[in-house]
C-alpha positions as CSV (number, residue, x, y, z in Angstrom):
1,M,46.8,12.9,-0.9
2,N,47.2,12.3,2.7
3,R,46.3,15.9,3.5
4,S,43.0,15.5,1.6
5,F,42.1,12.2,3.5
6,F,42.9,14.0,6.7
7,F,40.3,16.9,6.0
8,L,37.7,14.5,4.8
9,V,38.1,12.6,8.2
10,L,38.1,15.9,10.2
11,I,34.9,17.1,8.3
12,G,33.2,13.7,9.2
13,F,33.9,14.1,12.8
14,L,32.6,17.8,12.8
15,L,29.4,16.7,11.2
16,T,28.8,13.8,13.5
17,G,29.3,16.1,16.4
18,C,26.6,18.4,15.1
19,V,23.9,15.6,15.3
20,K,21.5,16.1,18.4
21,Q,21.8,12.9,20.4
22,Q,18.9,11.0,21.9
23,T,19.2,8.8,24.9
24,L,16.8,5.8,24.7
25,E,16.1,6.0,28.4
26,K,14.9,9.5,28.1
27,I,12.3,9.3,25.4
28,T,9.2,7.2,24.7
29,I,9.5,5.2,21.4
30,S,6.6,4.4,19.3
31,F,6.5,2.4,16.2
32,V,3.0,2.6,15.4
33,C,0.0,5.0,16.0
34,A,-3.7,5.1,15.1
35,L,-5.8,8.1,13.9
36,D,-9.6,7.9,14.3
37,E,-12.3,10.3,14.0
38,A,-13.6,12.1,17.1
39,P,-16.6,14.4,17.9
40,N,-16.5,18.1,17.2
41,D,-14.3,17.7,14.2
42,Q,-11.4,16.4,16.3
43,V,-9.0,13.4,15.9
44,E,-8.0,10.7,18.3
45,L,-4.4,9.6,18.4
46,T,-3.4,6.4,19.9
47,I,0.2,5.4,20.2
48,V,1.8,2.1,21.5
49,A,5.0,2.5,23.6
50,P,6.8,-0.8,24.0
51,K,8.3,-1.8,27.1
52,F,11.1,-4.6,27.1
53,Q,11.6,-6.6,30.2
54,A,15.3,-6.7,31.3
55,G,16.8,-10.1,30.7
56,K,13.8,-11.2,28.6
57,S,14.4,-10.2,25.0
58,S,11.5,-12.2,23.7
59,S,9.0,-10.6,26.2
60,V,7.6,-7.3,25.4
61,S,4.6,-5.4,26.8
62,N,2.7,-2.6,25.1
63,N,1.5,0.5,26.7
64,L,-1.3,2.4,25.0
65,Y,-1.8,6.1,25.2
66,A,-4.7,7.9,23.5
67,K,-5.7,11.5,23.4
68,V,-8.3,13.7,21.4
69,G,-7.6,17.1,20.0
70,H,-7.7,19.2,16.7
71,T,-4.2,18.6,15.5
72,T,-1.7,15.6,16.1
73,R,1.1,17.9,17.2
74,N,-0.9,19.3,20.1
75,I,-2.1,15.9,21.0
76,T,1.4,14.6,21.4
77,E,2.2,17.6,23.6
78,L,-0.8,16.6,25.7
79,M,0.3,13.2,25.9
80,D,3.8,14.4,26.9
81,M,2.2,15.8,30.2
82,Q,1.3,12.4,31.3
83,L,4.4,10.8,30.3
84,S,7.8,10.9,32.2
85,R,9.7,10.6,28.9
86,P,8.6,12.7,25.8
87,I,7.3,11.0,22.5
88,K,9.7,11.1,19.6
89,P,7.4,10.5,16.3
90,G,10.4,10.1,14.0
91,N,10.5,6.4,15.0
92,L,7.1,5.5,13.4
93,L,7.1,2.7,11.1
94,V,3.2,2.3,10.5
95,I,0.2,4.9,10.7
96,L,-3.3,3.1,11.0
97,I,-6.2,5.3,10.0
98,G,-9.9,4.6,10.7
99,K,-12.2,4.3,7.7
100,E,-14.4,7.1,9.0
101,L,-11.5,9.6,9.2
102,A,-10.3,8.4,5.8
103,A,-13.7,9.2,4.3
104,N,-13.5,12.8,5.3
105,G,-9.9,13.4,3.9
106,L,-6.4,12.6,5.1
107,E,-4.6,16.0,4.1
108,D,-4.7,17.6,7.4
109,E,-3.9,14.4,9.4
110,L,-1.0,13.6,7.3
111,D,0.5,17.2,7.0
112,V,2.3,17.0,10.3
113,F,4.2,13.9,9.2
114,L,4.9,15.3,5.8
115,R,6.3,18.5,7.3
116,D,8.3,16.8,9.9
117,A,11.8,16.1,8.4
118,V,12.4,13.5,11.1
119,S,9.5,11.3,9.9
120,S,10.5,8.6,7.6
121,R,8.9,8.8,4.2
122,R,9.1,4.9,4.1
123,M,6.5,4.3,6.8
124,Y,3.8,2.4,5.8
125,L,0.1,3.8,5.8
126,A,-3.1,1.4,6.2
127,I,-6.8,1.9,6.7
128,V,-8.5,0.1,9.3
129,D,-12.0,-1.3,8.5
130,G,-13.4,0.0,11.5
131,K,-11.7,2.1,14.5
132,A,-7.9,2.0,14.1
133,K,-7.2,2.0,17.8
134,E,-9.0,-1.4,18.1
135,I,-6.1,-2.9,16.3
136,L,-3.8,-1.6,18.7
137,K,-5.9,-2.9,21.6
138,A,-5.8,-6.4,20.5
139,N,-3.2,-9.1,21.5
140,F,-2.2,-10.0,18.0
141,S,1.6,-9.8,18.9
142,L,2.9,-11.3,22.1
143,N,6.5,-11.9,21.4
144,E,7.0,-9.0,18.9
145,E,6.6,-5.2,19.4
146,K,3.2,-4.5,17.7
147,G,4.4,-1.7,15.4
148,M,7.2,-4.0,14.1
149,S,4.6,-6.8,13.6
150,L,2.4,-4.6,11.6
151,F,5.4,-3.3,9.5
152,N,6.5,-6.8,8.7
153,L,3.0,-8.0,7.7
154,L,2.7,-5.2,5.3
155,D,6.2,-5.2,4.0
156,T,6.1,-8.8,3.5
157,N,3.1,-8.8,1.4
158,V,4.5,-5.7,-0.7
159,R,7.7,-7.6,-1.4
160,N,5.7,-10.8,-2.4
161,G,3.7,-8.9,-5.1
162,L,0.3,-9.1,-3.4
163,V,-0.2,-5.7,-2.3
164,P,0.7,-2.5,-4.2
165,R,3.2,-0.4,-2.3
166,Q,1.8,2.8,-0.7
167,N,4.2,4.2,1.9
168,L,4.1,8.0,3.0
169,H,6.3,9.0,0.0
170,D,4.0,7.0,-2.6
171,F,0.8,8.5,-1.0
172,E,2.1,11.9,-1.3
173,Y,3.2,11.5,-4.7
174,S,0.1,10.0,-6.0
175,Y,-2.2,12.5,-3.9
176,L,-0.3,15.6,-5.3
177,G,0.4,14.4,-8.7
178,K,-1.7,15.2,-11.7
179,G,-3.8,12.4,-13.3
180,M,-3.5,9.8,-10.6
181,D,-5.0,8.8,-7.2
182,P,-3.5,7.0,-4.2
183,S,-4.6,3.6,-2.6
184,L,-3.6,2.1,0.7
185,P,-4.0,-1.7,2.1
186,I,-7.0,-2.3,4.2
187,L,-6.5,-4.2,7.6
188,N,-9.1,-5.9,9.8
189,L,-9.1,-8.1,13.0
190,Q,-10.3,-11.4,13.1
191,S,-10.0,-13.5,16.2
192,N,-7.1,-11.4,17.4
193,Q,-5.3,-11.8,14.1
194,V,-4.5,-8.9,11.8
195,M,-5.4,-9.6,8.2
196,I,-4.9,-7.7,5.0
197,A,-8.6,-7.6,3.7
198,G,-8.2,-5.7,0.4
199,L,-7.4,-2.4,-1.0
200,A,-8.8,1.2,-0.2
201,L,-9.0,3.5,-3.3
202,F,-9.1,7.4,-2.8
203,K,-10.3,10.3,-4.7
204,D,-7.6,12.9,-3.9
205,D,-7.2,12.5,-0.3
206,K,-10.5,10.9,0.6
207,Y,-11.6,7.3,0.8
208,A,-13.9,6.5,-2.1
209,M,-14.2,2.6,-2.4
210,S,-12.4,-0.6,-1.7
211,L,-11.4,-3.5,-3.7
212,N,-11.4,-7.2,-2.4
213,E,-8.5,-9.7,-2.5
214,K,-8.9,-10.8,-6.0
215,Q,-9.4,-7.3,-7.3
216,M,-6.3,-6.1,-5.5
217,R,-4.2,-8.9,-7.3
218,V,-5.5,-7.9,-10.8
219,M,-4.7,-4.1,-9.9
220,K,-1.4,-5.0,-8.9
221,L,-0.8,-6.7,-12.2
222,L,-2.0,-3.6,-14.1
223,L,0.2,-1.2,-12.1
224,G,3.6,-2.6,-13.5
225,E,6.0,-5.3,-13.5
226,T,5.5,-7.9,-10.6
227,K,6.7,-11.3,-9.7
228,Y,5.2,-14.0,-7.2
229,G,1.7,-14.2,-6.2
230,N,-0.9,-16.9,-7.3
231,L,-3.9,-16.8,-9.6
232,E,-6.7,-19.3,-9.7
233,A,-9.6,-20.1,-12.2
234,K,-12.5,-22.6,-12.5
235,L,-12.4,-25.2,-15.1
236,E,-15.3,-26.3,-17.0
237,N,-15.6,-29.6,-15.0
238,G,-16.0,-27.5,-11.8
239,T,-12.4,-27.7,-10.4
240,Y,-10.1,-25.0,-9.8
241,I,-6.5,-24.6,-11.0
242,A,-3.8,-22.3,-9.6
243,V,-1.0,-20.7,-11.4
244,K,2.1,-19.0,-9.9
245,N,3.1,-15.7,-11.3
246,L,6.8,-16.1,-12.4
247,G,6.9,-12.6,-13.9
248,S,4.5,-10.1,-15.4
249,K,5.0,-7.1,-17.5
250,V,2.4,-4.3,-18.4
251,K,2.8,-1.7,-21.2
252,Y,0.5,1.2,-21.8
253,R,0.1,3.0,-25.1
254,V,-1.8,6.0,-26.2
255,E,-3.5,7.0,-29.6
256,K,-4.6,10.5,-29.9
257,D,-7.2,11.8,-32.1
258,S,-9.1,15.2,-32.5
259,K,-11.7,14.1,-29.8
260,S,-10.1,12.0,-27.1
261,P,-7.2,9.7,-26.6
262,R,-7.5,5.9,-26.7
263,V,-5.4,4.1,-24.1
264,M,-4.3,0.6,-24.7
265,I,-2.8,-1.6,-21.9
266,N,-1.0,-4.8,-22.7
267,L,-0.4,-7.5,-20.1
268,H,2.0,-10.4,-20.5
269,L,2.3,-12.9,-17.9
270,N,4.4,-16.0,-17.5
271,G,3.0,-18.6,-15.2
272,E,3.6,-22.1,-13.6
273,I,0.8,-24.5,-12.7
274,I,1.1,-25.3,-9.1
275,D,-2.2,-27.0,-8.3
276,A,-4.2,-29.0,-10.9
277,K,-6.6,-30.9,-8.7
278,G,-5.7,-34.1,-10.7
279,N,-6.5,-32.7,-14.1
280,D,-4.7,-34.2,-16.9
281,L,-2.4,-31.7,-18.4
282,T,-2.2,-32.5,-22.0
283,K,-1.2,-30.0,-24.7
284,E,-4.7,-29.4,-25.5
285,E,-5.6,-28.9,-21.8
286,Q,-2.7,-26.3,-21.5
287,E,-4.2,-24.4,-24.4
288,R,-7.5,-24.2,-22.7
289,I,-6.0,-23.3,-19.3
290,K,-4.0,-20.4,-21.0
291,A,-7.1,-19.2,-22.8
292,L,-9.0,-19.5,-19.7
293,F,-6.6,-17.3,-17.5
294,E,-6.4,-14.8,-20.4
295,K,-10.3,-14.4,-20.5
296,D,-10.5,-14.3,-16.8
297,L,-7.8,-11.5,-16.5
298,T,-9.2,-9.6,-19.3
299,T,-12.6,-9.7,-17.9
300,S,-11.7,-8.8,-14.3
301,G,-9.2,-6.0,-15.5
302,M,-11.9,-4.5,-17.7
303,E,-14.4,-4.6,-14.9
304,L,-12.0,-2.8,-12.5
305,I,-11.2,-0.1,-15.3
306,Q,-14.9,0.4,-15.8
307,L,-15.5,0.7,-12.1
308,F,-12.5,3.3,-11.9
309,K,-14.0,5.4,-14.5
310,K,-17.5,5.2,-12.9
311,E,-16.1,6.4,-9.6
312,G,-14.1,9.1,-11.4
313,I,-10.8,7.7,-9.7
314,D,-7.5,6.9,-11.5
315,P,-5.2,4.6,-9.2
316,L,-3.6,3.3,-12.4
317,G,-2.5,6.7,-13.1
318,L,-3.6,6.4,-16.7
319,G,-4.0,10.3,-16.7
320,D,-0.3,10.8,-15.7
321,F,0.7,8.3,-18.5
322,V,-1.3,10.3,-21.1
323,R,0.1,13.6,-19.5
324,S,3.5,12.5,-20.2
325,K,2.6,11.7,-24.0
326,T,0.5,14.7,-24.6
327,R,1.7,18.4,-25.1
328,N,-0.4,20.9,-23.2
329,W,-2.3,18.3,-21.3
330,N,-5.1,19.8,-19.2
331,E,-6.3,18.2,-16.2
332,E,-9.8,19.5,-16.2
333,E,-10.3,18.2,-19.7
334,W,-8.8,14.8,-18.9
335,K,-11.4,14.5,-15.8
336,Q,-14.3,15.3,-18.0
337,A,-13.2,12.8,-21.0
338,Y,-12.1,10.0,-18.6
339,P,-15.4,8.5,-17.7
340,T,-16.1,7.9,-21.2
341,M,-12.6,7.2,-22.6
342,N,-11.8,4.3,-24.8
343,I,-9.5,2.0,-22.7
344,S,-8.8,-1.4,-23.7
345,L,-6.9,-4.4,-22.2
346,L,-5.0,-7.2,-24.1
347,V,-3.8,-10.1,-21.9
348,K,-1.3,-12.8,-23.1
349,V,-0.6,-15.8,-20.8
350,N,2.6,-18.0,-21.3
351,I,2.5,-21.4,-19.1
352,T,6.3,-21.9,-19.2
353,E,6.4,-24.7,-16.5
354,M,4.4,-27.3,-14.8
355,G,6.5,-28.4,-11.9
356,I,8.1,-31.8,-11.6
357,R,4.8,-33.6,-12.3
358,K,3.9,-33.3,-16.1
């Protein structure tokens, strides 16, 4: 027993000794980079290198470096020629991508990060409505490093159930997987404040269209189990009512016949009324509110599904689900059948609580 423990400890020390050490004072750390389209089929890479002032932990300055080239790896080497400390891309937390570049396809630009074993598969990707480098130029984060600020913005909204999760690993899985397409959050800049403005949908690796904030919330519900987030609807008297999502579940079912499969989506949501604008919440009114949200979510959900079919994109991964239930599934046959496929949505809302005021 003691001999076995000794050998385990010895192996641990040997493995630790094999790790190549990096001295922070000798490298340029960057937590965020921006990729934009450049002339002559090139790409512009912009990085932010934080500089912390000694004795002032709350004060950080951000130095920007930008270069144009044909590959991101070659660009970083060009940057190293103007830096006294080499860049280490393995520290990246966020990659910002300009909309023009995304429209032409991201396969080549993301290839270097996917091939690099040091790159974190958990880093977030986001599309910028305009030039991605403009966000890095803005003074939206005075007391926090820009990369950490953007990472926290995306991570908080993913965890709170507002934004579908799409890190580097998720994007690669959706892009390479059959019967599904990736999506990424859209960021824009308003008065030096970075905002999540919607969701970018892709056809393969190319940006195809965007969803607004409400559509993004509905799509999040259709993707799977989620919690948190609020929904609102307009009552007959013209006022609005807000319901908090206490927990939702979605279930896909498929019925196959000789021509084309039929996909049925069942969404069940438990909600709590958090803002009634002075409306009297009687039993009858609660039933009307329940029916209103069921109708609103059904209409919004089916409009999204019809939009996806029209654009020939599958961000819900319905093709992947049908593939898992179908023997000898053929991707080309699925793509041909998808635009006219029978897809239905049934929504059930349960108002379980109404807060402390009845």
